[in-house]
N, C-alpha and C positions, 0 to 999 in steps of 0.2 A: 349026396355029395356033389358039389358044383363042378362045372367043367374046369374051372381054374384050379380047384383043389386037386382034381384028378391029374391034371397036367403037372402040378408041382410034385405030387407024389411019384409020378412016373419018372420025372427027371431030377429027382431030389439029389441023387449022387452027382449028377452033372453040375447042378447049381452049387452044391457044396464044394466041388472041385474048383469051380470058377472063383468062389469066395476065398478059398484057401490060396489059390494062385495069386489073387489080387493082394491078399495080406502078405504073402511071401514077397511079391513084387514091391510092395510099399516098404518093407523092412530090409530088402536085399542090399541096400546101400548103407555103408557105415555112416554114423553121424559125423565122425571126423575122418576125412579121407586120408590126410597125411599126418603121421605121428613122428616123423623124423626130427631129431634134435636140430635146433637152429643156432646160429651164431648170436652172441650178444653184441648189439650195435648201439653206439651212442652218437648223438648229434649235438650240435650247439643249439642255442636258443633260436638261431636263424636257419636251422635244419642243415647245417654243414656237417659232413661226416667228420667225427673226431677220432674214431677208432672202432675196431671190431675184434671180438675174440672168437676164434674158430669153434665150430660145433663139436660136441663130444665125439662124433664119429669121424672127425678129421676132414669134414667137408666145409667149404665156404658156402653155407646156405643161410641167407638172410631170412629173418622172420617174414611171414606172409604179408604181401602188400597188395591192397585192393586197387591201387592207382597204377595205371599202365600208360606210359608215354604214347602220344598219338602216332609218332613216327614208327615206333616199334610195333604198335598195334596194326598199323596199315601194312607194314612189311610182313608180319607173320600171317596175316589173313590172306594176302596175295600169294604168299609162298606155300602155305599149308592148307588153307581151307577158305576159298573165296565165297562159299555158300554158307559160311558159319551162322550167319544171322537168319538163315532161311530154313535150314534142316532141323529135324527133331532130335538130333544127336547122332544120326548116321546119314550117309549120303548113298542112296541105292545105286545111283549111276556110277559113282566112284567104286563102290564095292563090286558091281558087275564087271567093270573094266579091269579091275585088279584081279578078279577071279579068272576072267578070260585069259589075261596075259600070263598069270601064274600057271594055269593048267597047260597052256601051250609050251611054256618053258620047262615045266616039270619041277619048278622050285619057286621060292618066293622072290619074284622080281619087282613087284610093285605092291605098295600098300594102299588101301582105300580108306584108311582111318581118318575120321574127322578130328578136330582139336579136342572135342568132347571125349571121344574114344581114347585119344592119347592121354588125356588127364586120368582116365580110368586105368590105363595101362601103367602110367607112372605110379599110381597109388597101389597097384597090385604087383609089387616088385617080385622078380624071380620067376614069374609065370612063363611057361613055354609058349612060343608064338604059334599055336596050333589053331585049326579052324574051330575047335570046341571053345578055346579061350577067346577067339574072336567073337563067337556068339555070346559068350558071357559079357564081354566088353560092350557089345552092342546093347544088350538088355540093361546093363548098369548105366550106360550112357544116356539112354532114354529116361531112366529114372532120375539121373542127375539133371537133365534138362527140365524135368518137371519140378525139381526142388530148388534149383538155383537160377539166377538170371544169367544171360549170356555173358555179361561183363564179369560176373563173379567166376564163371567157368574159365574165361580167358585169364583172369587173375590167378586162378589155380595153376594154369599152365605156365605162365610167365614166372611164377614163384618157385616152381618145382622141376622145370625142364633142365636136362643136363647140358652144360656148355663146355665140356671138355675138362679132363683132369679131375680135380676135386672141387670144381666150380659148379654150383647148382643155383639156378634162378637168375633172372635178369639183373636184379640189383647187384648181386655179387659179381656177375660177369662184367657189367659195365665198369665197375671199379677195378677189377683184376686185369681187364684187357685194355681199358681206355683211361683209367685213372680219373674218372669223374662220374657224376650222377647220371642215371639213365635218362633223365629229362633233358640233359644237355648234350646228348649224342647227335651226331650229324646223320644225314640220310645213309651215307656209306657205312657208318658204324652201326646204325640200327639194322641195316640190311645184313651186315656180317653176323650180328647176333641172331637174326631171324633164321638164317640158314644153318646155324650151328647145331641146334638140337636134333636136326635130321641126320647129322653125321658129326657128332662132337669130337671125334678123333682128329678132325682136320685142323684143329687149332694148335696142335703141338708145335712149339717153336722150331722153325727151320724145316718142317715137314709139310707136305701136301699143300704148300702155299698156292701153287697153280690151280689146283682143284677148287680150293676155297675161293680164290679170286674169281674163277669162272662162275661158280654158283652165286656169289654175291652180285657180280655184274649182270648175270642173267636176270636176277630179281630186279635190279635197278632198271634194266631195259624194259621189263614188264611194267614197272611203275611209270616209266616214260610213255609207253604205248597206251596206258590207261589214263594218261593225262593227270596222274597224281603229282608228278614233278615235271618241271619244264626242261628244255634241252640244255640250258645253261647249268642248272642244278645237276643234271645227269652227267654232263661232261666234267664238271668239277668233282663229282662223287667218284667216278670210275678211276680218277688218277690218285685218289687217296690210298695210302698204304694200308697194309694189314698189320694187326698187332703181332709183335715178334716174341715177346715174353711177358708173363704176368707181372703186373706191378705189385709191390707190397702195399697193403692197405694202410691208410694214414694211421699214425700213432701219435696224435697231438696231445692227448691226455691219458697216457697208458695207466697211470695209477688210479685215476677216476674210473676208467673202464674196469679195472680190477675190483674196485669198491662196488660199482654198480652190479657186476656179475654175481656178487654174493647174494643180493636181494632180488635181482631181476634177470636171472640167468636165461639166456635164449630169447630175450625180448628186445624190441626196438625201443630205446629210451631217449626221449628228447630232454636234454639237460638244460640247465640255466647258464651254461658256460658261454661267455663272450669270446668267440674264436680269435679275433684280432688281439684282445687282451691276453688270452691264453698263450698265443704265439709269442707275444712280447715278453711275457713272464718267462716262458721257456728259454728265450734268448738271453735274458738277464741272468737266469740261474746257470745257464751253460757258461756264460762269460765269467761269473764268479767262481764256478767250479774250476775252470781252467787256471785261475789264479790261486785259489785256496788249495787245490790239490798239490801245488808245489810245496805247501807246508803240511802235507799229509792230512788235510781236511777234505774228506771225500763226499760227505753227505749234507744235504740241505733240503728244505721244503718250503713251499709258499702256498698260502691259502688266502684268496681275496674274496671278501663278502660285500654284498650290497647292504649297507646299514638299514636302509628303509624297508626292504622286503625280505632280508636275510637269505637271498639267493646266492649260491656260490658262483662267482664270476670267473675265477681261475683256480686251477687245482694242479699243483706240481708236487707230487709225493716224494720225489727224490731227484738227485742230480743225474746226468747222463754218464754215470760212472760204470764200472764193470761188475761182473758177478762176484769177484773177489771182495768187493766193497759193498755187496748187497744192493745193487742198483734196482732190483725188482721189489725191494721192501718199501712199502708205503709208510713213511715215518710221520705223516700228518696225525695219525691216531696212536702213535707210540709215545709212551711216557718219557719225558726228559726233565732234567732239573729246571726249575722255574727261574732261577737266577733272581733278577730284580723285578721281574715282570708283574709280580703280585703287589708291589708297593702302591700303585694307584688305587687299588681296591681298599687298602687300609686307609689311605687319604680320604677316599670317597665315603667310607663307613664312618670315619670320625667327623667329617663334615655333616653327614646325614644325622648323626646322633647329637650334634651340637658340642662335641668335645674339642672341636678345632675350628679355626677360621684361617683363611688363606695367609693372613699376615701374622698369625700367632708365631712368636719366636720359639724355636726349638733348639735345645743345646746340642752343639756339635763339638764335643770334647772327649778326650780319652775316657772310656767307660768300661767297667768290667761287671758282668752279671754272673756271679759265682765263678765257674770255670770258663765262662764264655766271654771272649774279649773281641767284639766286632771292630773292624777297621774300615775306613773309606778306601776306595780304589787307589787314590793317589797318596795314601799314607799321611795326609795332612788333615788339619781340623780348622774350622772357621769360627769357632765360638758359638755365638747365638745367630741363627739364620731363620728367616721366615719359612714357614712350613711349605709354601708354594715353591720357593727356591730350592729347598732341600729335596723336594720331589723332582723338580725339573733337572737338577744336577745328580739325581739318584744317589744321594749321600746315604751310606749304610748306617752310621751311628745314629743320626736323628730318626731313621726308620725304626730301628730296634727300640729306641727310647719311646717313640710314639706307640709301638706295639705293646710295650710294657704298661704304658699309661692306659691304653684302650682295653687291654686284657687279652691274653692269649686264647683262652677258651671262647671268648666272645668273637674274636676275629676268625677263629677256626670255624665256628658255627656260621658266620657270615659267608665264608668261602664255600662251605658245604651247600649253602642255599644257591650258589651259582652252578651247582651240579657238575663240579669238577670230579669226574669219575675216578681219577687216579689219586685223589686225596683219600687214602684208604685207612689211615691210622688216626688214633686220637691225638688231641693237641699236644699232650705230654710227650709223644713220640718225637715231634718236630722241635719243640721248644721255641725259643725266640728266633732261631734261625729260619723259621717258617717264612718270614718276610724277605729273606735274603737268598733263597734257593734251597732251603732245607727240605722242601717238598718236591714232588714230581707232578707234572701235568702234561697234556698233549696239545698240539697246535690247534686242533679242531675246537676243543673246549675253551682254550684261551681266546681264539678269534671270536667264538660265540659270545663270550663274556664281554670282550671289548666292544663288539658291535652293539650289545645291549646297553653298555655304559654310554656309548656315543648316542644311541637312539634315545635313551632317557633324557640326555641333555637337550637333544633336538626338540623333543616333545615339551620339555619344560619351557623352552624359549618360545615355541610356537603357540602353545595353548595355556600359558600362564600357570605353571606349576602343576599341570595335569600329566599323569603317567598312564601307560597301558599296564594292566595287571599282569600280563604275560610277556613282559619285555625280555626276560631271560629265557628265551625259547630256542629250540634246536633249529639250526639253519637247514636248508634243503638244496640239493643239486638237481631236483626235478623241476622242469620249466612249468609244468602244469599245477604244481602245488602252491597254494596260497597260505601263507602263515597267518594263523589266528592269534592276534595280539590281545584279544579279550577286550574288556571294557576300560574306559578311562577313569582313573581315580585321582583324587586330589592328593 
């Protein structure tokens, strides 16, 4: 037996123990550090915040964000961990100083934790702050340093640090305390948020303002001393006030947020919404509501689509009415009587089949179909009118006569091809009133169908009678989604 073999046999237990320890060390850190529920957050196509729905545990905790604003990054490193990019997860010098001071005082007077250790502590909620727990944090911190980049660890911290009350993470804190995106914060605001996780109770409105101000200004002074900011910036920063009370988060598209949360709960979703257009539509709906509510009309909805790409540009699911009139109900996808809105589809179907031309004369005279006696809105009749004029004036009698000529079952089949999901019954259930509001549909399906009708006409004009095979497709409110219209057909 060789010398090496004898050595291995002699120290086999030791080697096995080392291997087992290395395996335990490798697997000691959970794959997912944070499993807390997060808020559902939606933004416009330009990344403007439209709204957020609080997390299931009642915390304003935005989804994890890998992007950290430079000002906050600078502030948090100078306040918490200046050697963050140099240490392996723990700082021996800081630990030694903290241990010395704590032993002298007989209690915990100073912490020596790095930002990496604080990330571990945040992920291990409810653990006692004992020396044994500190040792565990240290081991897990070194493992985290081996697994993740420094910037990733910093992102973990900024997304999960407590900022007072039920506010968790930098993104939520910047909106709750300063009513804007973290990237738009000033040096004073960034410094305020940098010192908060160290003592989050300081942010309560009307309390501890002097202590919070001193901590913030001490950090700003440090930034000045290290030539991070100049004297002018420092002098302007220290005269900035502190946040007094949390701001409500924007609710620019509350019903879309409600819709998004059903399929993307707890996620950050960039929508296709055009924020200026959304705000303009909100204003218009509110103005109409103020007038219509005088006549006891309390509900309305608006959906704006881009015909070319079928992206949702504005989404108003209801008026700013009260709970008595169900202001939280999104009526965009709720069935309502179609009224005269299906008439253009009959006209288009008859044009497409060759049963009608725009100038074909249609009779507008008193007519009775069995027990059904349709009337025009103004109770008058024009005799013979061109089909195009009958449509533009939304005449009821010519529409019913055209439907009878085209065929009720045939028209019903045509509408089913538009995927109007609320058209649930056979043609006989609706009868000839189908074209005058005898059926129900919802605003989403109707906008989808009208967008397809418009797009078909655009393609006909642009490419000489060519159409996309998937014109009648579902719209999307996701900015990243590209609609597949399929191939062009003659």
